[in-house]
C-alpha positions in Angstrom: 0.0 0.0 0.0 1.6 3.4 -1.0 2.4 5.7 1.9 -0.2 8.2 0.5 -3.0 5.7 1.4 -1.5 4.9 4.8 -1.7 8.6 5.6 -5.4 8.6 5.0 -5.8 5.5 7.1 -4.3 7.4 10.0 -6.7 10.3 10.1 -8.5 11.0 13.4 -11.6 8.6 13.4 -13.4 10.8 15.9 -13.6 13.6 13.4 -13.6 11.6 10.3 -17.1 10.3 10.7 -19.2 12.6 8.4 -21.7 14.0 10.9 -18.9 14.8 13.3 -16.7 16.3 10.5 -19.6 18.6 9.7 -20.1 19.6 13.4 -16.3 20.2 13.8 -16.3 22.4 10.6 -19.1 24.5 11.8 -17.6 24.9 15.3 -14.2 25.6 13.8 -15.6 28.6 12.0 -17.4 30.2 14.9 -16.6 31.1 18.5 -19.6 29.1 19.8 -22.9 27.8 18.6 -26.1 26.8 20.4 -27.5 23.2 20.0 -30.5 24.4 17.8 -28.2 26.2 15.4 -26.1 23.0 15.0 -29.2 20.9 14.6 -30.5 23.1 11.9 -27.2 23.5 10.1 -26.3 19.7 10.2 -29.9 18.3 9.6 -29.2 15.8 12.3 -32.0 14.8 14.8 -31.7 15.9 18.4 -30.6 12.4 19.5 -28.1 12.0 16.8 -26.6 15.4 17.2 -26.5 14.9 21.0 -24.6 11.5 20.6 -22.0 12.9 18.1 -21.5 16.0 20.4 -21.0 13.5 23.3 -18.3 11.7 21.3 -16.6 15.0 20.5 -16.7 16.1 24.1 -15.2 12.7 25.4 -12.3 13.2 23.0 -11.8 16.8 24.3 -12.6 18.4 21.0 -15.8 20.2 22.1 -16.8 21.8 25.4 -20.5 21.9 26.1 -22.0 24.5 28.5 -25.6 24.1 29.6 -27.1 27.4 30.7 -30.3 29.4 30.4 -31.3 32.4 28.1 -34.0 34.0 30.3 -35.9 30.8 31.5 -35.2 28.9 28.4 -32.5 26.2 28.5 -29.7 26.8 26.2 -26.8 24.4 25.3 -23.7 26.2 23.9 -20.9 24.3 22.2 -17.5 25.4 21.3 -14.4 23.8 19.9 -11.5 23.4 22.4 -7.9 24.2 21.5 -7.3 20.5 21.2 -10.2 20.3 18.9 -9.0 23.0 16.8 -5.6 21.4 16.5 -7.2 18.0 15.7 -9.3 19.5 13.0 -6.5 21.4 11.5 -4.4 18.2 11.5 -7.3 16.3 10.0 -7.9 18.9 7.1 -4.2 18.9 6.4 -4.0 15.0 6.1 -7.0 15.0 3.7 -5.6 17.9 1.7 -2.2 16.0 1.3 -4.0 12.8 0.3 -6.1 14.5 -2.3 -3.1 16.3 -3.8 -1.0 13.2 -4.1 -3.6 11.0 -6.0 
C-alpha cells in the first residue's frame, strides 16, 4: 500500500465520521454555537446530534455548556484548543492525500 494511502488510514477517526466532521467544521468557523443552530445546520436529529457531540466532548474536542437564556434552557458548544488542532491536522491530512492522488 503506498504511503499516501496509509496517511489517509491514519486520520482521526473521531472527526472523520461525516456527521462529526460537519459539526467540527461548523464549530471551527465560529466562537460558539447553540444546539438548535447546530441541529438546523447539520440536519441531524436531536438524539443524533447529542450522541455525536458527546463523542467529540469525550475526545476533548468540544466543550459543552448548559445554561439558560431568560428561562429557556440553552446548550452552547465550542471547539476546544485540542479540537481546533485535531481539526487542522485532519484537514491537512485530507488535503495532502487529495493532492497526491
